[in-house]
C-alpha positions as CSV (number, residue, x, y, z in Angstrom):
1,M,13.0,-9.6,70.3
2,F,13.2,-13.2,70.4
3,D,12.7,-14.0,73.8
4,G,16.0,-15.0,74.5
5,N,16.3,-17.8,71.6
6,T,19.6,-17.7,70.9
7,N,18.9,-18.8,67.7
8,L,16.7,-16.4,66.5
9,T,18.9,-13.7,66.5
10,K,22.0,-15.2,65.1
11,N,21.3,-13.6,62.0
12,S,20.6,-10.3,62.9
13,K,21.2,-8.3,59.6
14,F,18.8,-11.0,57.7
15,L,15.8,-9.8,60.1
16,L,16.8,-6.2,59.8
17,K,16.8,-6.2,56.0
18,I,13.3,-8.7,56.4
19,K,12.0,-5.7,58.8
20,G,12.3,-3.2,55.6
21,L,10.3,-5.6,53.3
22,I,7.1,-4.5,55.7
23,T,7.4,-0.7,54.0
24,K,8.4,-2.3,50.8
25,R,5.2,-4.4,50.5
26,A,2.9,-1.6,51.7
27,F,3.9,0.5,48.7
28,S,4.1,-2.2,46.0
29,I,0.3,-2.9,47.1
30,K,-0.6,0.7,47.0
31,K,1.2,1.0,43.3
32,N,0.0,-2.2,42.1
33,P,-3.6,-2.7,43.8
34,Q,-3.6,-6.2,41.4
35,P,-4.6,-8.9,43.5
36,L,-2.0,-11.1,45.1
37,N,-0.9,-14.7,43.8
38,S,-1.8,-16.9,46.9
39,K,1.5,-19.0,47.3
40,I,2.9,-21.6,50.4
41,F,6.3,-21.7,51.9
42,I,7.4,-24.4,53.2
43,S,9.7,-24.0,56.3
44,H,11.5,-27.3,57.5
45,S,15.0,-28.6,58.6
46,P,16.8,-30.9,56.0
47,S,15.9,-33.8,58.5
48,D,12.7,-33.3,57.7
49,S,12.4,-33.2,53.9
50,K,10.5,-36.4,53.8
51,I,7.7,-35.1,55.4
52,A,8.0,-31.8,53.3
53,S,8.0,-33.9,50.2
54,A,4.7,-35.7,51.6
55,L,3.2,-31.9,52.4
56,I,3.9,-31.0,48.8
57,Y,2.4,-34.0,47.1
58,F,-0.6,-33.6,49.1
59,F,-0.9,-29.7,48.3
60,E,-0.7,-30.4,44.9
61,S,-2.9,-33.0,44.9
62,L,-5.8,-30.8,46.7
63,G,-5.5,-28.4,43.2
64,V,-2.4,-26.3,44.1
65,K,0.2,-25.7,41.4
66,S,3.3,-26.8,41.6
67,T,5.0,-23.1,40.8
68,H,2.8,-21.6,43.9
69,I,5.0,-23.6,46.1
70,L,8.5,-22.8,47.7
71,S,10.5,-24.9,50.3
72,S,13.3,-24.4,52.4
73,S,15.7,-27.0,50.5
74,I,13.5,-29.6,48.3
75,P,15.1,-29.8,44.9
76,G,12.4,-28.3,42.5
77,Y,10.9,-25.8,44.8
78,T,13.6,-24.7,46.4
79,I,15.5,-21.4,45.8
80,L,19.0,-21.5,45.0
81,D,20.8,-18.6,44.5
82,D,20.2,-15.4,46.4
83,K,18.0,-16.9,48.5
84,F,17.1,-13.6,50.6
85,E,16.8,-11.4,47.4
86,V,14.8,-13.6,45.9
87,L,12.5,-14.5,48.5
88,R,12.2,-10.6,49.5
89,G,10.4,-10.5,46.0
90,E,7.9,-13.4,46.6
91,F,7.0,-11.6,49.8
92,I,6.2,-8.2,48.6
93,N,4.3,-9.6,45.4
94,N,2.3,-12.4,46.6
95,K,0.3,-13.3,49.6
96,F,1.8,-16.4,51.5
97,L,0.8,-19.0,53.7
98,V,3.9,-20.3,55.9
99,V,3.8,-24.0,56.7
100,F,6.6,-24.5,59.5
101,I,7.4,-28.7,60.2
102,L,8.5,-28.3,63.8
103,S,10.9,-30.6,65.5
104,D,14.0,-30.4,67.7
105,S,15.9,-30.3,64.3
106,Y,14.2,-27.0,63.4
107,Y,15.1,-25.1,66.4
108,S,18.6,-26.0,66.1
109,N,19.0,-24.9,62.7
110,P,19.6,-21.1,62.0
111,A,18.5,-20.4,58.7
112,C,15.2,-22.2,60.0
113,C,14.7,-19.8,62.8
114,N,15.7,-16.8,60.9
115,E,13.0,-18.4,58.1
116,M,10.7,-18.2,61.2
117,G,11.4,-14.7,62.6
118,A,11.1,-13.1,58.9
119,V,7.9,-14.5,58.8
120,W,7.0,-13.2,62.2
121,I,8.0,-9.7,61.0
122,L,6.4,-9.9,58.2
123,K,3.1,-11.2,59.3
124,N,2.5,-13.8,57.0
125,H,-0.7,-16.5,57.7
126,F,0.7,-19.1,58.9
127,V,0.4,-23.0,60.6
128,S,2.8,-25.5,62.5
129,V,3.1,-29.3,61.6
130,L,4.4,-31.0,64.3
131,I,6.4,-34.2,63.7
132,P,5.7,-37.0,65.1
133,G,6.8,-37.7,68.7
134,F,7.1,-33.6,68.8
135,S,4.7,-32.1,71.2
136,E,3.9,-28.2,71.9
137,E,4.9,-28.3,74.7
138,R,8.8,-28.1,73.2
139,M,8.1,-25.2,70.7
140,K,10.1,-22.1,71.1
141,G,10.2,-18.5,69.8
142,V,7.9,-16.2,68.3
143,V,5.4,-19.4,67.2
144,T,3.6,-20.7,70.0
145,K,1.3,-23.2,70.7
146,N,-1.6,-20.8,70.9
147,E,-1.3,-21.0,67.1
148,Q,-3.2,-22.7,64.5
149,I,-1.2,-26.1,64.8
150,I,-1.5,-29.2,62.8
151,K,-0.3,-32.5,64.9
152,L,0.9,-35.6,62.2
153,D,0.4,-38.2,65.2
154,V,1.2,-41.8,63.5
155,K,-2.5,-42.9,64.9
156,T,-4.9,-43.2,62.0
157,E,-7.8,-41.2,64.2
158,F,-6.0,-38.2,64.7
159,V,-3.8,-38.0,61.1
160,S,-7.3,-38.4,59.6
161,V,-9.0,-35.0,61.7
162,N,-6.0,-33.4,61.3
163,L,-5.2,-33.7,57.6
164,S,-8.6,-33.0,56.6
165,T,-8.3,-29.7,59.0
166,L,-4.9,-29.0,57.0
167,K,-7.3,-29.6,53.6
168,N,-9.6,-27.0,54.8
169,I,-6.9,-24.4,55.5
170,I,-5.4,-25.0,52.0
171,I,-9.0,-24.6,50.3
172,S,-10.1,-21.7,51.8
173,F,-6.7,-19.7,51.5
174,F,-6.7,-20.3,47.7
175,G,-10.2,-20.5,46.7
176,L,-10.0,-24.2,45.5
177,D,-12.8,-26.4,45.1
178,E,-14.0,-29.0,47.2
179,I,-13.1,-32.2,46.1
180,T,-14.6,-35.6,45.9
181,V,-15.0,-38.0,48.8
182,P,-13.4,-41.2,47.2
183,R,-10.5,-38.2,46.1
184,W,-9.8,-37.2,49.4
185,K,-9.5,-40.6,50.6
186,K,-6.8,-41.6,47.9
187,I,-5.1,-38.2,49.3
188,E,-5.3,-39.2,52.7
189,Q,-4.2,-42.5,52.5
190,H,-1.4,-42.0,50.6
191,F,-0.2,-39.1,52.9
192,S,-0.7,-41.4,56.1
193,D,1.6,-44.3,54.4
194,E,4.3,-42.0,53.5
195,L,4.0,-40.9,57.1
196,R,4.3,-44.2,58.6
197,K,7.3,-44.9,56.1
198,D,8.8,-41.9,57.3
199,N,8.3,-42.7,61.3
200,N,9.3,-46.5,60.9
201,E,12.5,-45.6,59.1
202,T,13.1,-42.8,61.9
203,K,12.8,-45.3,64.6
204,H,15.3,-47.5,62.9
205,I,17.7,-45.5,62.3
206,D,17.4,-44.1,66.4
207,N,18.0,-47.3,67.1
208,I,21.4,-47.8,65.4
209,I,22.0,-44.4,66.8
210,N,21.6,-45.4,70.1
211,E,23.8,-49.1,69.1
212,L,26.6,-46.5,68.6
213,S,26.6,-44.6,71.9
214,S,28.7,-47.1,73.2
215,C,31.2,-46.5,70.7
216,S,34.5,-44.3,71.6
217,E,35.2,-43.8,67.9
218,F,33.0,-44.5,65.0
219,T,33.1,-44.0,60.7
220,V,30.6,-45.2,58.3
221,N,32.2,-48.4,58.1
222,T,31.6,-49.5,61.9
223,I,27.8,-48.8,61.0
224,I,28.6,-51.3,57.9
225,N,30.6,-53.7,59.8
226,M,27.2,-54.0,62.5
227,G,25.2,-55.4,59.6
228,Y,23.8,-52.2,57.8
229,D,23.8,-51.2,54.3
230,K,26.0,-48.1,53.1
231,N,22.9,-46.2,52.3
232,T,21.6,-46.7,56.2
233,A,25.2,-45.9,57.2
234,D,24.7,-42.7,55.6
235,M,21.5,-41.8,56.6
236,V,22.6,-42.4,60.5
237,I,25.4,-39.8,60.0
238,N,23.4,-37.4,58.6
239,S,20.7,-37.6,61.1
240,L,23.4,-37.4,63.9
241,K,24.6,-34.3,62.2
242,N,21.0,-32.9,62.0
243,K,20.5,-33.6,65.6
244,D,24.0,-32.1,66.4
245,L,24.9,-35.2,68.4
246,L,28.4,-35.8,66.4
247,E,29.9,-32.9,69.2
248,S,27.5,-34.0,71.8
249,R,29.5,-35.9,74.8
250,K,26.9,-38.9,74.8
251,F,28.8,-40.4,71.0
252,G,32.0,-41.2,70.4
253,R,34.7,-39.0,68.3
254,Y,33.2,-39.2,64.8
255,S,36.5,-39.8,62.8
256,I,35.8,-37.6,59.7
257,K,39.1,-38.0,57.9
258,Q,39.3,-41.7,57.8
259,N,35.6,-41.7,56.7
260,L,36.1,-39.6,53.9
261,V,38.9,-42.2,53.3
262,E,36.3,-44.8,53.5
263,R,33.6,-43.0,51.4
């Protein structure tokens, strides 16, 4: 059903429940024909939360109400309890634009793939945002490179063009007023700055991960002893977890027991 992508079918019960929403949504609209609220759902991996947060600020700056924005895991914008049940109600009673933040971490996360499958089944409007360094050729599953794509290239000229495209999509979907050129330049600059900051941080973390590849065993203290602070060490471990590299043969064994003592 999902072109052989294992993660997209890991939670078949979830997708079967979602499929039943199509009939419920149609019945709800027929019974209550009033206009639906327009909302955004940002589907993202935890490792891409900084880009998700930057997009939330971007959307709010364009005029989208914070109460009309949901995300996979950003505090204040996520669903804490009974996620499926709450999302079910949201998708029935509102018109959604879904923003996929695509990366290798996204496709390795079963929850993200379930969100993608649900959006495809419900045929919601969606746009794919590709993080820096992630190309269309690495896209998988039901959302393909033939759909609407926004590439977050760190080169200034590409960021400007793609952000303008995303701005126009949001303004059209929500029926927002156009913003002045000076205001737009400020919004654009803020997002570009956040993107570069995240990109530089990612490169820094990746360099530390490369240093760790020669270790037979490591803990948070191993990273601290390499000259990095505790916060950086935690970010490295979280990045390894999100990339599913802690169990990879490329890396030495991560001593969880010792690490818990040291924390």
